[in-house]
C-alpha positions in Angstrom: 100.0 107.5 85.5 97.1 109.0 87.8 97.8 111.0 90.9 97.7 109.6 94.3 96.6 112.2 96.8 98.4 111.8 100.1 96.1 110.5 103.1 99.1 110.9 105.7 97.8 113.3 109.2 98.1 116.5 109.6 101.1 115.3 112.4 103.4 113.7 110.3 104.1 116.6 107.6 108.5 115.6 107.1 107.2 111.5 106.0 107.1 112.6 102.6 107.2 109.0 101.1 104.1 107.4 101.3 104.5 104.1 101.0 107.2 103.7 103.4 105.6 105.5 106.3 103.4 101.5 106.3 106.0 101.2 108.9 104.7 104.1 110.8 101.3 101.0 111.3 103.9 98.8 113.4 106.0 101.3 114.6 103.2 102.4 116.0 102.2 99.7 117.5 104.7 100.3 119.9 105.2 100.5 123.2 106.9 100.0 126.6 110.1 100.1 125.1 113.1 101.6 127.7 115.9 101.2 126.8 116.1 104.1 124.7 116.3 107.6 126.3 114.7 110.0 124.0 112.5 113.2 124.2 108.7 112.2 124.1 107.4 113.6 120.4 104.4 114.0 121.5 102.7 114.9 125.1 100.5 112.9 127.9 97.5 111.8 128.2 96.7 109.5 130.6 92.6 109.7 129.2 93.6 108.6 126.1 91.1 106.9 124.4 92.1 103.7 123.3 93.0 102.5 119.5 89.7 100.9 119.2 87.8 104.5 120.4 89.9 106.0 117.9 89.0 104.0 114.7 85.6 103.5 115.8 85.4 107.2 115.7 88.1 108.2 112.9 85.9 110.0 109.5 85.5 108.1 106.6 87.9 108.5 104.6 90.7 109.4 107.5 94.2 107.3 108.0 94.2 105.5 111.1 97.8 106.8 112.7 97.2 109.2 115.6 100.0 108.8 117.5 98.5 106.9 121.5 99.8 109.3 123.5 99.2 106.5 126.9 102.2 105.9 128.7 104.1 102.9 128.7 103.1 100.1 131.6 104.8 97.4 133.3 104.9 94.1 130.5 103.3 91.2 131.5 105.2 87.5 131.3 105.1 86.7 128.0 102.9 83.8 128.6 100.3 85.6 131.0 100.0 88.1 128.1 99.6 85.4 125.3 96.9 83.6 127.9 95.2 87.6 128.4 95.2 88.7 124.3 93.7 85.0 123.6 90.0 86.8 125.7 90.2 90.0 123.0 90.6 90.1 119.2 92.1 86.0 118.8 95.8 84.8 118.2 96.7 83.4 114.5 97.4 79.5 115.3 101.3 79.2 116.9 101.3 82.9 117.4 105.2 84.1 119.0 104.7 85.9 122.0 107.9 87.8 120.5 108.7 88.8 116.5 111.8 90.1 115.1 111.1 91.8 111.9 112.7 91.0 109.1 113.9 92.7 105.4 111.1 91.8 103.2 108.5 91.9 105.9 105.0 94.5 105.4 102.8 95.0 107.5 99.7 92.6 106.7 102.6 90.2 107.6 103.5 90.8 111.0 99.7 91.4 111.4 98.7 88.0 110.1 101.7 86.4 112.2 100.4 87.8 115.6 97.0 88.5 114.8 93.9 85.6 113.2 93.0 88.6 111.7 95.0 90.8 110.5 92.7 93.8 109.6 92.0 93.5 113.8 95.6 95.3 113.8 95.0 99.2 114.9 92.6 97.8 117.6 95.9 96.9 119.0 99.1 98.1 118.1 100.8 100.9 120.7 103.2 103.4 120.2 106.8 103.6 122.1 106.9 107.1 123.3 111.0 106.7 123.9 111.6 105.3 119.9 112.7 107.5 117.9 110.4 108.0 115.4 108.0 105.8 116.6 105.3 105.7 113.3 108.3 103.5 111.7 109.6 100.3 112.3 112.7 99.1 110.8 114.5 95.0 110.1 115.9 94.4 113.5 113.1 95.6 115.7 111.8 93.2 117.8 107.6 93.6 118.7 105.4 91.5 121.5 102.9 90.9 122.7 102.2 92.3 125.2 99.1 94.3 127.9 99.5 97.7 128.8 96.2 99.0 130.8 94.4 96.2 130.7 94.3 95.9 127.2 96.0 94.0 124.5 99.1 95.4 122.3 102.5 94.9 120.1 104.4 96.8 121.4 108.0 97.4 119.9 109.8 96.1 123.4 113.4 96.8 120.9 114.3 98.9 118.3 117.6 97.6 116.0 120.7 99.3 117.0 121.9 100.5 113.3 118.9 103.1 112.7 120.0 104.6 116.0 122.1 107.8 115.4 123.2 110.5 118.1 122.8 113.0 115.5 120.8 111.9 113.3 119.0 108.4 111.4 121.5 107.0 109.8 119.4 104.2 108.3 117.3 105.5 105.2 113.3 106.0 105.5 113.2 103.3 102.0 114.5 100.5 104.2 111.5 100.6 107.0 108.0 98.8 106.7 105.7 98.8 103.8 102.2 97.7 104.9 101.5 95.7 101.7 104.3 95.1 98.7 105.0 98.1 97.3 106.7 96.2 93.7 103.0 94.1 93.3 101.6 97.4 92.6 104.0 99.3 90.5 103.4 98.2 87.3 99.7 98.3 88.0 100.5 102.2 88.3 102.2 102.3 85.3 101.4 99.6 82.7 97.4 98.3 84.2 95.2 101.6 84.8 91.7 102.0 84.9 90.6 106.0 83.9 87.9 107.2 86.0 85.3 108.8 84.4 86.3 112.6 84.9 90.1 112.1 85.0 90.0 110.6 80.9 88.5 113.4 80.5 90.8 116.3 82.0 94.2 114.6 80.6 96.5 116.1 77.9 96.2 113.4 74.2 98.0 113.5 71.5 96.4 115.6 68.7 98.7 114.6 66.0 102.2 113.4 65.0 105.1 115.2 64.0 106.2 114.3 60.7 102.3 113.5 59.4 102.6 110.0 60.5 99.1 108.6 61.4 100.8 106.3 64.2 103.7 106.7 66.0 107.0 105.2 68.2 109.6 105.6 70.6 111.5 108.0 68.5 108.3 110.1 67.3 107.5 113.6 68.7 103.6 114.1 69.5 102.0 117.0 69.7 99.5 117.4 72.8 96.8 119.6 74.1 95.0 119.5 77.6 96.4 118.7 81.2 97.8 121.6 83.3 101.3 123.0 82.4 104.1 121.3 83.4 108.1 122.0 82.6 110.6 120.3 80.0 112.0 117.1 81.1 108.0 115.5 82.6 107.5 112.2 82.1 104.2 111.0 81.0 102.5 107.1 80.4 100.9 106.9 77.8 97.4 105.1 77.5 95.1 104.2 75.2 91.3 104.5 76.5 89.7 100.8 75.9 86.3 99.1 76.5 84.2 101.0 79.4 83.7 100.4 82.5 80.1 100.4 84.2 79.3 99.9 87.9 77.2 96.8 87.7 74.7 98.1 90.1 72.9 101.2 87.6 75.1 100.0 84.3 75.8 103.9 85.5 79.6 104.8 83.7 82.1 104.4 86.0 85.4 104.4 84.0 87.2 103.7 80.9 90.1 100.8 80.9 93.2 101.7 80.3 96.1 100.2 77.6 99.5 100.7 77.7 100.9 102.8 75.4 104.4 103.5 76.4 106.1 106.3 77.6 107.8 109.8 76.4 108.8 113.1 78.0 108.2 116.5 77.8 110.4 118.2 74.5 109.0 121.7 74.8 105.9 123.1 76.4 103.6 125.6 74.8 99.5 124.5 73.3 99.9 122.5 71.9 103.1 120.6 73.3 106.2 118.5 72.4 106.2 115.1 73.9 109.2 112.7 73.0 108.2 109.1 72.5 111.5 107.1 74.7 109.8 103.3 74.8 106.4 101.8 73.2 105.3 98.5 73.1 102.3 99.9 70.3 102.2 102.3 68.5 100.1 105.2 69.3 97.0 106.7 67.7 95.8 110.2 68.3 93.5 110.5 70.7 94.9 108.7 73.7 95.5 109.7 77.2 99.5 111.1 79.1 99.2 110.2 82.8 102.9 112.2 84.7 105.0 110.4 86.4 104.4 112.4 89.0 103.0 109.3 91.8 103.3 109.1 95.3 100.9 106.5 96.2 101.0 106.2 99.9 101.5 103.1 102.0 101.6 104.7 105.2 97.5 102.7 106.6 96.9 99.8 108.4 95.1 97.4 107.6 91.2 97.5 108.9 87.5 96.8 108.5 85.8 99.8 106.6 84.1 102.3 108.9 81.3 101.7 107.5 79.4 98.6 105.5 80.7 97.9 102.1 78.6 95.9 99.7 80.6 96.1 95.9 81.8 94.0 93.7 85.1 93.1 91.4 84.7 95.1 88.0 87.8 94.6 86.5 91.2 93.1 87.2 94.2 94.4 85.8 96.2 92.7 82.7 92.5 90.8 82.1 92.6 87.7 83.4 89.6 85.0 83.9 91.0 83.8 87.4 92.7 86.7 90.0 95.5 85.0 92.4 97.1 86.5 95.3 98.8 89.7 94.7 96.8 91.1 91.7 94.6 94.2 91.1 91.1 94.2 90.9 88.9 97.7 91.0 86.2 97.9 93.1 82.4 99.3 91.8 82.9 101.6 95.3 84.9 104.5 96.2 85.1 107.3 98.1 81.6 108.4 98.2 80.1 105.3 99.4 83.7 105.5 102.5 85.8 103.5 100.9 89.5 104.4 102.4 93.0 103.4 101.6 93.6 100.1 104.0 90.3 98.9 103.9 90.2 95.6 104.0 87.2 94.0 102.3 85.8 89.9 102.0 85.8 88.2 98.7 82.2 86.2 98.5 81.6 83.6 95.1 78.4 84.3 94.7 76.9 80.9 94.6 74.9 79.2 91.9 71.2 78.7 91.4 70.0 75.0 91.2 67.2 73.5 90.2 65.6 71.3 93.5 64.5 68.5 91.8 64.1 66.3 95.5 62.0 69.6 96.8 58.4 67.3 96.8 60.2 64.5 98.4 60.4 62.4 95.4 62.5 62.3 92.5 61.7 64.5 89.8 63.6 63.1 86.8 61.2 64.9 83.4 63.7 68.4 84.9 62.1 71.1 86.5 61.5 71.7 90.5 61.6 74.8 93.2 65.2 77.3 91.6 67.1 76.7 94.7 70.7 80.0 95.1 73.8 78.6 96.6 75.2 79.9 99.6 77.9 83.0 98.5 81.6 81.8 99.8 84.1 83.7 100.7 87.4 83.3 98.1 89.8 85.9 99.3 91.0 89.7 101.0 91.8 93.1 99.2 93.3 95.8 100.3 92.3 98.8 99.1 95.6 101.5 98.3 93.4 104.7 96.3 89.6 105.6 96.0 89.0 107.9 93.5 84.8 109.2 93.9 83.5 106.6 93.0 86.1 103.2 92.9 88.1 101.6 94.4 91.4 99.7 94.0 92.7 96.9 95.8 95.2 94.1 95.9 94.7 90.4 96.8 95.9 89.6 100.2 94.7 85.8 100.0 92.7 83.4 97.5 91.7 80.7 99.5 89.5 79.9 95.8 89.5 81.7 92.6 88.2 85.0 92.4 86.4 86.8 89.1 85.4 89.9 87.7 82.1 90.1 89.4 82.2 88.2 92.7 80.9 90.9 95.7 83.1 92.6 98.4 81.8 93.2 101.6 82.9 94.4 105.1 85.3 91.1 106.8 82.4 89.5 109.0 
């Protein structure tokens, strides 16, 4: 499996499990809670900019998780709040005044509960500095729409009692809320891969199979070369390098389709080193690549519109299906060099067909021909980016309102 660098802010070096920090996103949404007396982990700053201002000045690729340092202010009544919020970020139809976080919720789910467009979440979240570890939220927490300093906010007004302890937190961090459902991308991480060109060239590869076999399977040992030194016991996914992936814009080689072969563990170091294959679903061949299973996918990001304009295309879909639906992983021909970052939300557009207008001359042209007209592109769904490399990005389809296909366009949400 490929390595996934953390996008965590240096302010939070202890939150090592990235994908569980998405909860961060949520609890950060919070403010105004006065039921628990805790030391404020941040200095008060009455002149702190609003979340929207911070988002607009954040460098490309950064996480929108800086803590809001403003002190909480009195909370408005729910009905008054709903009326005031509606003048700013549009609310979802039937948005509640309060919402109790449930097990299995994601930040996207909760944002969509309150907001018509979930990617506006960074503009309305508010940290409650009185909540123990305000960057995480848990099932049982109560979130509410409020007005703070004249701006619309979502905040944690009541913390679940089981998450608090006089000594230390008793609820494991892995029970906090994530941005997107990790289980939907875990299969992709181990079995459905796209290898960026530079990444594929740097991975260790199978040199030979012990015993002069031409192919290897579970129970066989293989000799490998390349890659970084690793301790015995390191586990690898074995991947066959498949078809090339080229940028539809200029035909540049971006990477390769990765075909999952199986798994193995390093049993002896050296050059060549030895890997014992423990599980395979097809034959492993000389030249197949090995990806260390040391993945720590950071999901501690907020859904947000990209900081700059993005105009790209879907170039691949994991599992090779022809029609793409919700919670499938897609690969885009845009990455970090284009300003794409984890948490960015993009709208998918089906390209409009080109048809002949046989009525342009005022009467029906029954012979054929006519003016060639391109129909408008139509919205087909929403994708959230969860991993980027230099020239490609991985996204999870969060909503599919129509059929989504390879080569459909992706752009900033309107």
